[in-house]
Structures are given as structure tokens and as C-alpha cells.
C-alpha positions, 0 to 999 in steps of 0.5 A: 621250806622250814617249819616254824614251831607250832605256837600252841604246843606247850613248853616242855616241863621239867621232870618231877624228879631229878637224880644227882650223884655224889660230890664227883658230879659237877651239876650247876644246880648242886650249889655249894652244899656238899653231899655225901657220896651216893645217889640222891633223888629229889622229888618235886610234886607238880602243882595241883591243877586248878579247876577249869570250869565253873562247874568244877569249882562249884562242885568242889565248894559244895564238897568242902561245905558238906565236909565242914558241916558234917565234920562239925556235926560229928565233933559235936556228937562226940562232945555230947557223948553220942560217939563213944556210946555208938562206938561201944555199941559197935564193939559189942557187935563184932564183925556185924558192927560195920553194917549196924553203923551204916544202918544207924547212919541211914536211920539218922539220915531218914530221921533228919529228912522227914523231920526237916521236910515236915516240921522245920518249915514252921520255924522262922527262916533264919533258924532253919539252917541251924535246925537242919544242921542239928538234925544231921548230928546223929547221922554224922556221928554214926558215920564217924564212929563206924569209920573209927571203931567198926572192924574192917570198916575202911578196908 
């Protein structure tokens, strides 16, 4: 009896790299363009995998939203001058700048949470998201200033 191929086996994918030799090679995919002598390596990255479940898609959407909200807050903080002043403060601390920057960010986060929970609820519902975003500006700016200006912060 002959075995039939399993229909659930995936088709063999082409490699993500290919090696072509110089003009002496007679590959069909080489085309009419002449290559200089030597070995030429072409890298073709595989396509990015799509999220398979709704939970993965939702998690990625939340991460993109977090990055957008906090990135915009950090940009506003730098535009208002909070970022450069934080960077100067961190530069004066030397090696302790990383810990001080993270402490500033933690105090900014605690401030935003306390004020957001206790006092933002008295605002009309349409203003609450903007108030929560504005309260996150010091934390976002402190984190960005720490990442950019503290010594060895990204190592």
C-alpha cells in the first residue's frame, strides 16, 4: 500500500536566505542583471505572524494605545519644559540619576492615581479621559528623561 501525503502537513516554505554565486552561476532567478564576481547573500525576512486569538489582538491594541497616550504625554511634557529641567536634574545626580528618575516617575504615577481616583470623578464624564491623560504627563516625561539622560539607564 502506498501512503498518501498527510493533508495537514504544511507545505515546505522557501528559506529566508539564499546564496547566489557570481556570473558563472546559471540560476533562473538571477535574471538579466549582471552581478559582480563573488558570493551574494540575499535575506528575505519571514512575514510577521498575525495574532491568532482575540486576546492577543486585544493585548496588542492596549499596548499600542498605552504607548500612544504616554508618548504624547511625554512630548507635551518636553514641549512645556518639564523634560529638559528633569534632564538637568538627573545630570547633576550622576550615577544616582537612574534611581532618582524612576522615583520621580513613581511619584508622578502615585500622584496621578490618587488625584484621578478622588477628584476627577467630580468632573463631567466627557472631561475625565482628558484629565487622566493630563495627570500622566509628569510620569511620562520623567520616564522619557530617565531613559534619554540618566547614565546607564538603558543597559
